[in-house]
N, C-alpha and C positions, 0 to 999 in steps of 0.2 A: 894547885902546887909546881907546874911547871915553871907559870909567872916568878913566884921567889925563888926558885933556882936559878932562873937565867937572871934579874936584874938584882936581888939580893945577896948572892950568893955566887954572882958570875959564873955558875957553870953554863956550859952549852950544853943541852939538857934538846932532849927529842919529845915531844908531847905522846905521843903515842904509847912510847915505849915506859914514860912514866903513869900513866895510865893502866896500864901492860902488871906495872909493879904492883902497886899499891889493888890491883883489882888480886894478884894471886896473895897479899896479906892481908884482903879483909877490912880496907880503908875505904874504901867506894862510898859513897851515901846514895840508898836507891833513889831515881831518878822516875817522880811522878809521869803515869803515859796521859796524854789530856786525846780522850778520845769525843769525835765530832757527836753530838747530840743525833741520834735518826729521829726521822719524822715516820709517821705512818705515811705507807702509800696509798693513793686515792687510787679504786678502778679504774682503766681506760675502759672509753666509752665503745659499745661492741660495734663492727660491723655489720649494715641488715646484707649487703651482698657482698660479692667477690670486688676483688680490686676496690674497696673502699675505705677512704682513711677520714675521721676529724678531724679538722685542725682548732682555731684559733675560737676562743669563748669570748668578747670582749663583755664585760658587763655594766657599764656607764654609759649612757640611759640606758637604752634597753639592749637587752640582748641581743649579738649574732650569730649568729654560728656560720662556718665555711665546711662545704661539702666538695671532697677535692675525689675525684676516681682518675686513674688510671686503669687501662685495658690494654691489653698487646695490638700492636697492628703487622702488616709483613713487614718482611726482611728486617727482624728483631726491633722493629719501631715501636713506640710504646704512643700512644695520645693520654692527653689529659682535660681534665672538665673541670673546673671551679664554678663554684654555686652560691651564694651569697643568701642567707633566709636572715628573717626579722623573728625573733621567739616572740609569744606576746605571754607576759608572766600575770 
């Protein structure tokens, strides 16, 4: 409607005002709302002991797992340990 009024009729109009006036007179078409499809979330692996996090799981050709542990040290520092293991399926 705004483009029609500007270019065909030659009026200087504000698109927000045109939309507001059309809404007041119930001339707007309802817009469809497209929502993202949600997938089911998998459970995260549980840590077996404190300060343990599980990371990468590579699927081809053999499953490999990275285990990372973080533990507190003196003076606010943290230690990091990463281990690589191959799983046999």
